[in-house]
N, C-alpha and C positions, 0 to 999 in steps of 0.2 A: 515515463520515457522508455522507448521501446529500442530492444537491443535483437542482434541475431541469435540463432541458437548455432551452437557446435558441439560435434562429436568429440570425444577424448581421444587422443592419440592411442592408437593401437600396436605401435611398435614400442621396442625397449631401448635404452640409452645405448647399449651396446651395438644394437643392431644397426641403428642409424648411423653411430660413429665408424662402424666399419663399412657400411655401404656409401652410397652417393647420395647426393643432395636430391635427387630426382627420385630414385628410390623411396628416400624417407617422405617426399612430398606425396608420393601415390600412396603409401602406406597410411599417412596421416589423413588423406582425403578419402579413403576407401568408404568408410561409414557414413559420409557426409550425406544428408538428405534435405531435400527443401521443404518436405512436408511439415516439418514443425513449426518453421515461421511462417508459412501458409496458415496454418491451423491458428498461431496464435493472433495473426491479422484479423481471420474471419472473424474468431471468438471476441477479440477485443472492438470491433468494428460493431458487431451484431448487438452487444452490452451496451456499449455506450451510444449506440442509435437508439435503443429503446429507452434507456436513462432520459435522453434528450426528448424523445416522445412523451413520455410520462410526466417530466416536468414542465413542458409547454402546455400539457393538459391541465396540470393543477395550477399552473402560474394563471391560466385564462379564468379560472373559478372564483367568484367574487368572495366565498368563504374564506379563501385562503389567502387575502390580502394581507393578515397579518405574518403569514409566512414566506412572502414574496423574497425579502434577504436572503432567507436561508435556502431557498430554491434555486435564485441566481447563482448562489455559490455552488451548488450542485449542479447544475446545468454547465456552468464554466468549467468546472472539473471535467465533466464529461465531454463537453467539446475540446479541451485541452489535452487530454489522452486521446481523442478520437483523430484530432490534427496529427499529433505525435506518431500515431502509428500508420497514418496515410502517406506521412512525409518520409517517413525512414523504411518502412516495413517493404515496399516495392524496390528500394536500392538493396536491401538485404538479398530479397528475393533474387534478384537480378545477379548478384555477384555469386550466389548460390549455383545458379544457371550457368554462370561462367566458369563453373569449375574453381572458384575461389579466386579468380584472378582478378583482383581490381581493377587494374588499369585498363583490362579490357573494356569497361565502362566507364571508365574515368581517364579519357586520354588527354583531357586539358589540367585535369589536377585541382579541380575546383569544386568536385564533387564530396570531397573530404572534407574541407573546410564548412560547406555546407551542411554536413550530416552532422558534424560536432557541434555545430549552431543550433541544429533542431535537438539532438540530445540533450545539451547542456539547457536550452530554454524551457523544455516541456519536461524535463526533470525537475526543475527548480519551481516553475511555476505549479506544478502537481502539488509539490512539497508546502510551498507558500500558500495556495489555495487551502489544503487541509488544515493548515495553521490558522487560516482566516476563519474558517468553519470552527472551528474549535473556539476561538475568541468569541466568535459571536453567540454559539451556544451556552458558553459560561457565562456573558453578559445577560443573555435572555433568562437564566435561571438566578444568579446571585444578585442581579441589580434589575428586576423587571421593570420598576419605574422609569429610570434612566434609559432602557432600552427602547420602550414604548414611546418615549417622548424625542429620541435623537436618532435611532436606529431607522432611519428612512431607504426606499428603493435609491434613491440618488446618491447617498452615502454609499450603499454597497457598490453601485457603477463606478463611481470614483477609484474605491480601493480594488475592485478589479482590473481598471485601467492601469493603476499605478503596480500592481503586482506584474501584469505581462510585460509592462514596459520596461521595469525593473531586471526581471528575468531575460529579456531579449537584450538588453542594452549589456548587461553582464556577459552574456553569451557572445558578443560581438566583440570583446576586449582582445581575442587572438587575432582577428581580421587587422585589427589597428596597429598589431604588434605587440600586445601583451599578452605572454601565453603562446600556446601551440595547439592543434589539433593533429594528432597523428592516427595512423593507421593501427588498430588494434588486432592481437591474434584472436581468429585465425585468419584474419584479412580480411573480412566481410562487414567491417563498421569502423568508424571513427569516433576518437573521443578524447578528453583531455590528456595530455602527455604527461606521466608522472617520471619518467626517467631522464636521463641527462639530456639537456637541451641547451642549444645556443640563443633561443628565444627570450628575449629578455622579458623579466617578471613571471618566468613560467612558473616556479614554485610557488610564487604569491598567488597567482589565478588558480593552481589547482588547491592548493590549502583553503583559499577562500569559498570554495565551490564546496568543499568537504565540510567546513565548519558550518556554511550557510545551511547546508542539509542537516546537518547534527542540531543544530540550533533550532530548526523548523520542527524537527522531531520531537524535542524536548519541550517547545511551546505546545504543540499539539497534545502531547501526553499530560502535561501540567494540567491544561485547561479541560480537557476529558476528565481528570480526576477531581477536578474541583466542579464540573458539571454532575459527576455521578454522586458526589458527596451532597451538593445542594439537593437534588431530586430526592434522595432517600431522606433527607431532614424534612423536607416540604411534605414528602408522602408520611413521615410520622405524625406529623403535626395534625393532619386531616385524620378525624375519627368519625364514627358511625357508619351505618350502611347504607347510605344513600347511594342513588345512581352516580352521581358526580364522584363522590368517592371512588367509587370501584372502579369507574373510567379513568381515573387518575392513577389509582395504582396500576392498573393495565399498561396505561402510558408510560408510567414509570418503569415498569417492568421491560417493556420492549426497548426503550431509550437506552437503560443501562447495558442491555445486552449488545445492542448495536453497538453503543460506544468501546464496550471491550472489544467487539470484532474489530473495529476499525483500529484500535490500539496495538491489537495482536497482528494484524496484516502489515502495520506500518514499521514495525519492530521486524519482524520477519523478513519482509522485502526489501525496507533500505538500509539498517542498519550493518548488515554484512558488509555491501558494498562501500557504505561511507568510511566505517573503520579500515577497510582495506587499504582505501584510497591513501588514506594518512599513512598507512603503514608502507605502501609503496612510495609515496612521496618521500617519507623519512630515508629509505632505503636506495632511494633513486632507481626503482626497478619499474620497466613498462612491460606490459604484456607483449608488446612487439617481440621483445626479446625471447618471447616463446619458440619463434619460430626457429632459433639456433641452439635451443635449451639441449636438446637430444643430440647435437652432434659432439658436445664435450661429455665424453662416456665417463670420463674418471673425475670430473671436476665436482665437487661437493657442493659449490656454490651455485650449480647448473641444476643440482637436483633439488635444491631447496626452492630455486626459481619454479622448477616444473610444478611443484606442490602448490605455489602461489597463483600460477597460471590456471590450474584446476579450479582452485577455489575461486579466482577470480571471475571465471566462468559462470560458476554456480551463483555467485553474487550478482552478477548481471542478469542472470536468467530471472532471479527473484525478483529484481528491481523492474523488469519487464513485465513481470506476473501482474506487480503492482496496478498495472493499467487496465488490465481484465477485470480485476478485483473490485478497484474504484466502485463502478457503478452497481455492484451487487452490494457491499457491504456498507453504501451510502445511501441506497434508495431500494433496490429491485429486492433485495433478501429481507428488509423490513416490511415490505406488502405482502410477502409471500409465506415466509419461514417462520417469522417472529412471531407472527397471529397465531399459525400453528402450534409453534411451542408454547405460547401463554395458553392456549385452549388446552393443552396438554397437563399443563401446570397446575392450571386452575381445576380440571379434571382429579388428578393426584390430590390437590389440596381439598377438594370436596370430599373424597373417600378418606381422607385421612379425619377430618371433620367428622363425618358419618360414623366411621370407626369409633372415634373418639365418645360420640354421642351414645351407641350402642353399649360401648363398655360401663359408660357412667349411670345408664337404664338399667343394665344388670346387676351393676354395684348397688343401686338404689334398691333394686327389687329383691336383692340379697339381703340387705340389712333391715328391710321391713320385715323380711320373714324371720330373720333372726329376733329381733325385737319382739314378733309375736310370739315365738316360742318361749321367749323369758317370762313373758306375762303368764304364758300359760303354766309355766311352772312356778311363778309366784304364787298364781292362784290356788294350784294345788298344795302348795306348803300350807298356804293359808288355812 
């Protein structure tokens, strides 16, 4: 899910309260830079495009037929993140260039619902795809016979179609009158309304999005833990020093490290936003209220709202960062950094083994020397 970047307000509550709305707006917008959303878009497009190229090359290889289901999931995730950035980032950049005046580029009022649909669709689909990949990996490790007999590429394609359809249809609910998309602070993007709204079913729609996101996170984490456990158990059952055993141990190490990275990225990027959404829904607070926060100088509630707004921006930035990190944690880093890490780990392990052997040899020689000295003493006594 791609969102804009915003700078923190540089004025104080007292200053804005005593000044005019124009002065407050100019102070808030003084530090705004379009460089951040541009760099985020370029980085995400390059990473996801590279991931799509690698997936396509791997998918065409005959020896990777058994991995085609997983490759389809990775390619679909990269494609989802790529389209999410291409459809939303240009709008954000245009609003920044218009000095944060949304209505300059949205004279018809239809751009905000479009932006909200894109945000919701690509955000949910990314989470659903991560869960689907976690289930696929866990099934392949814990129940390999069923996986090899039933997990065909046709089943994977059907699953992908269902995920995209569900995400898109859910995002269309505000268009048909259930829920609402509103402009969010600092006015460069639109998302689900969490404040007081006259739209029917708005609370239901907002809560459902947050719950679905949290549920997807829990499924992904649970399945990844099952996969790690299954890999470690299978690795322990393989004994011996054969080449296949060493290769299995290496692949196990790489996969465990990758899964741990995926879990950390998902938790850090998504949990703050989803939890904060539930909190804002419960308190009926919207980030759009941040535009009037600093005018209420002596209102304690406005100060609390200000903290929520700052934290909400941080949560949105982290969720946006997930689109850039996805291709790296799922594919690119596995091919580059994980192998280097394993080489270093093996080198350290080999050094420890050699040190252990040298220590054992030295102790063995010392014991033989002591035994020889004891025998000499015994012969002299005799």
